[in-house]
C-alpha positions in Angstrom: 23.9 47.1 -27.4 24.6 46.6 -23.7 23.0 49.2 -21.5 25.1 51.1 -19.0 25.1 49.7 -15.4 22.0 51.3 -13.8 20.9 51.9 -10.3 17.8 49.9 -9.5 15.9 48.4 -6.5 15.4 44.7 -6.6 12.6 42.7 -5.0 12.7 38.9 -5.0 8.9 38.4 -5.3 8.9 34.7 -4.2 10.7 35.5 -1.0 9.9 39.0 0.3 8.5 42.4 -0.4 11.7 44.0 0.8 13.6 46.0 -1.8 17.4 46.3 -2.1 19.2 49.1 -3.8 22.0 48.1 -6.1 23.4 48.3 -9.7 22.1 46.2 -12.5 24.7 44.9 -15.1 24.3 42.8 -18.2 27.4 40.7 -18.6 27.0 38.5 -21.7 30.8 37.9 -21.7 30.6 35.9 -18.5 30.2 32.2 -19.3 27.3 31.5 -19.9 26.2 35.2 -19.7 24.4 36.8 -16.8 22.2 39.5 -15.6 24.0 40.7 -12.4 22.6 42.7 -9.5 25.3 44.2 -7.3 24.4 45.5 -3.8 26.2 46.0 -0.5 25.7 42.4 0.8 26.9 40.8 -2.4 26.0 40.0 -6.0 23.1 38.1 -7.4 24.0 36.5 -10.8 21.0 35.4 -12.9 22.4 33.2 -15.8 20.8 34.3 -19.1 20.0 30.6 -19.9 17.9 30.4 -16.7 15.6 33.3 -17.6 12.3 32.1 -18.8 10.8 35.5 -19.3 11.9 39.2 -19.2 9.2 41.8 -19.5 8.8 45.5 -18.9 5.6 46.0 -17.0 3.5 48.4 -19.0 3.3 52.0 -17.8 5.7 51.4 -15.0 9.5 51.6 -14.5 9.7 47.9 -13.6 11.5 45.1 -15.4 10.2 41.6 -14.4 12.6 38.7 -14.7 11.2 35.1 -14.3 13.5 32.2 -14.1 12.6 28.6 -15.2 11.2 26.6 -12.3 14.2 24.3 -12.2 16.6 27.3 -11.9 15.3 27.7 -8.3 15.6 31.4 -7.8 12.1 32.5 -9.0 10.9 36.0 -9.9 12.6 39.3 -9.6 11.2 42.8 -10.0 13.8 45.5 -10.9 12.4 48.9 -10.1 14.2 51.8 -11.9 12.9 54.2 -9.2 12.6 53.6 -5.5 9.4 51.5 -5.2 6.5 52.5 -3.1 6.0 50.4 0.1 4.7 47.1 -1.2 2.7 46.2 1.9 -0.1 48.3 3.2 -0.4 49.6 6.7 -3.6 49.4 8.7 -4.1 53.1 8.3 -3.7 53.2 4.5 -6.2 50.4 3.7 -5.2 47.8 1.0 -7.3 49.2 -1.9 -6.3 52.8 -1.4 -2.7 51.7 -0.9 -2.6 49.7 -4.1 -4.1 52.6 -6.2 -1.6 55.1 -4.7 1.3 52.8 -5.5 0.1 52.2 -9.0 -0.4 55.9 -9.7 3.1 56.7 -8.3 4.8 54.1 -10.5 2.8 55.1 -13.6 3.8 58.7 -13.1 7.5 57.9 -13.2 7.1 55.0 -15.7 6.5 57.4 -18.6 9.8 59.2 -18.2 11.8 56.0 -17.8 10.0 53.9 -20.5 12.9 54.0 -23.0 15.5 53.0 -20.4 13.4 50.0 -19.2 12.7 49.0 -22.8 16.4 49.2 -23.6 17.1 46.8 -20.7 14.4 44.4 -21.8 15.6 44.3 -25.4 19.3 43.9 -24.3 18.5 40.9 -22.1 16.5 39.3 -24.9 19.3 39.9 -27.4 21.9 38.6 -25.1 19.8 35.4 -24.5 19.4 34.9 -28.2 23.1 35.4 -28.9 24.0 32.9 -26.1 21.5 30.4 -27.5 23.0 30.7 -31.0 26.6 30.1 -29.9 
């Protein structure tokens, strides 16, 4: 089953810690099938065949998508809630900042677990269906 398009915040981990708000779509009908992130400045299409790994980060509302190295784009984190600031300020201290961010994500992760799991399974199923055809 294909999940409904969902508002998420995307971070391209190999490039930046900046997050972008947009809508995540799964479009297996596109040849060769794609996970699509749509935001104001344009779309990011991640071909299903280029995805090496898709995983829900345990106890968080985050879906990690890793592409094969030869696909070039790298790693994406899709947050199903507005992510906490990913870089600490001098005043916050790095250890305290990380703990606070983790606690904040875990608090919302429980309530969104089923939605993130649905996305993880849908991407895996679409990949399997694409590989079988």
